[in-house]
N, C-alpha and C positions, 0 to 999 in steps of 0.2 A: 468353872474357872478355866482360864486359858494358860497354856504353858508359860507364856510371857509374864503372867502374874507371879509365877514362882521365881522368876529371875529378877524381878524389880529391885529387891534388896541388894542382890549382887551387883547390879548395875550402879546403884547408888554408892555402894562401897568402892566400886571401881572409879567412879567420879571423884570421890574423896581421896582415893589413892593418888590419882594423877594431879589433883589440885594441891596435894601436899608436896609435890615435886616442882610444880610450876603453875602459873595461871592457866586456866582452861577456858575454852569458849565453846558454844554450842556445836557448830559445825565440826570443830576439831574433835570433840568427844564423839559425835556421830561417826566420824571416820575411824577413830580409834576403836570404838566398839565394833564397827564393821570388820575390822581386821580380825576380830575374835568370833565373827559369825553372827553378831547381833545386828539386826536391821531395825533401828529405831528411827521414827520420823521426828521431825521438829516438834510436831504436836504432842508427842510423847515425852521427848527429852526436856523441852523447855519448862513444862510444869514440874518435872523432877528437880531441875536446877533451882527454880523459884521456891519450891517447898524446902529444899535443903538450905536455901538462904533464909527463908522465913523462920526455920527452926534454929538458925544460928550456927550451922555447920560450915556455911560458905559466906563470903562477903564479895559483893560485886563492885566493879567500877567500869566506866566506859572510856574508850579511847578511839581515836580515829586511825583506821588501818586502810590504806589505799582509798582514801576519800570516803570511807563508810564508817559509821559508828559500830564498834564491837564491844559487847559486854564481856568482860573477863571475870572469872570467878577464882578466888583464892580461899584456901582452907582457913578456918579460924582456930583459935586455941581449943574451943569446944569441939570442933570437927576433928582436930588431931587426937584429942583425948578419946573421943568416940571411935575413931578409926583404930587406935591402938587396942582398945577393948574388943572391938569387933574382930580384929586379927586373931586374938586369942580364942574367941568363941568359934570363929570359922575353922581354925586349925583343929580344935577339938571335935566339932561336929563333922567336918569333912573327913577327919581321920577315921571316924566310924564308918562312913560311906565306903571307904577304900580298904577297910580291914581285910576283906575277902579277896582283894585283887592280887 
């Protein structure tokens, strides 16, 4: 198992978090995650976005931006519910990780 495999769920939650605030798109998320030290390729990120959409957590639409088609993703009601539940679980689990700090 690679370290990156451990972070996949966190990355997905981060995507949902940002999609709950505003529409997100692939390159924008890659750049956002880069600010946090994550280096995801398009080949890693786009399958995540597609799987989140297929599972019903995100919904996409396309629009033209500077003459190019851009797929934007928005969180769905199911995604909001899941994100809220995940926040509670993450708070509990990560609280244990940092008890000794």
